[in-house]
C-alpha positions in Angstrom: 59.5 93.2 157.1 63.0 93.9 156.8 65.3 93.2 154.2 68.1 92.3 156.6 67.7 88.5 156.4 68.3 88.4 152.8 71.9 87.3 151.7 73.1 88.8 148.0 73.1 85.2 147.3 69.4 85.1 147.3 68.9 87.2 144.9 67.9 86.5 141.6 70.1 87.5 138.7 68.5 89.4 135.6 68.3 86.9 132.7 69.6 87.9 129.1 67.3 89.2 127.1 67.4 91.8 123.2 70.3 93.6 121.9 68.5 96.8 121.0 71.4 98.7 119.9 73.6 102.2 119.6 71.7 105.1 120.6 74.0 107.5 119.1 72.0 110.8 120.7 72.5 109.4 124.1 76.0 107.8 123.4 74.9 104.0 125.0 74.3 101.2 124.2 71.2 100.0 125.1 69.7 96.4 126.0 67.6 94.7 127.5 67.3 91.8 130.3 64.4 90.1 132.1 63.5 90.1 135.6 60.8 87.2 136.1 59.7 87.4 132.6 59.4 91.2 133.1 61.4 93.1 130.3 63.7 95.7 131.9 65.5 98.3 130.0 69.3 98.7 130.2 72.1 100.9 129.0 75.7 101.9 129.0 77.5 104.7 128.0 80.1 104.8 125.5 82.6 105.9 127.8 82.0 102.8 130.0 82.2 100.5 127.4 85.9 101.2 125.9 86.6 101.4 129.9 85.7 97.9 130.1 87.3 97.2 126.8 90.2 98.9 127.6 90.5 101.2 124.6 88.9 104.9 123.6 86.7 106.8 121.1 84.9 102.9 119.5 83.2 104.2 115.9 79.5 103.4 116.4 79.2 100.7 113.6 82.0 98.9 116.0 79.4 99.4 119.2 77.4 96.2 118.8 80.7 93.8 118.1 82.0 95.6 121.3 79.0 95.1 123.6 79.3 91.0 122.4 82.6 90.8 123.5 81.8 92.2 126.9 78.2 91.2 126.8 78.9 89.0 130.5 80.5 91.5 132.6 78.0 94.1 131.1 74.7 92.1 132.1 76.4 90.7 135.7 77.0 94.6 136.0 73.5 95.3 135.1 72.3 93.3 137.4 74.2 94.1 140.7 72.9 97.9 140.3 69.6 96.3 139.4 69.4 94.8 142.7 70.7 97.7 144.4 68.0 100.0 142.9 64.0 101.6 143.7 62.3 99.1 142.2 59.5 101.4 139.9 58.0 100.8 136.7 59.8 102.0 133.8 63.3 102.4 135.8 66.2 102.2 133.2 69.5 100.2 134.1 72.0 102.4 133.4 75.9 101.8 134.0 78.0 104.8 133.7 82.1 105.0 134.6 81.2 105.2 138.1 79.9 101.8 138.4 83.2 100.3 137.2 85.4 101.3 140.3 83.1 99.0 142.5 
């Protein structure tokens, strides 16, 4: 069966879940979302989050506040990327600068 008949509006967006926090080792902010009850791991790079906020070099301690201020936008991007992604267990939605130009 082909996906050709599926309209983008037919896709269910991911639902808001938990904030994990800033990962200093990966220089990314981690959070989870839900897809029909299944937890989807997500992260956004520090550079991408700074770009969305229109700033540079945000301190690690300020990342959660920055994420909260941009949460709706970040979650929409994550949901869109998930819709385009291959589906397999353990897939992590990763948002980088290149995803912001879309």
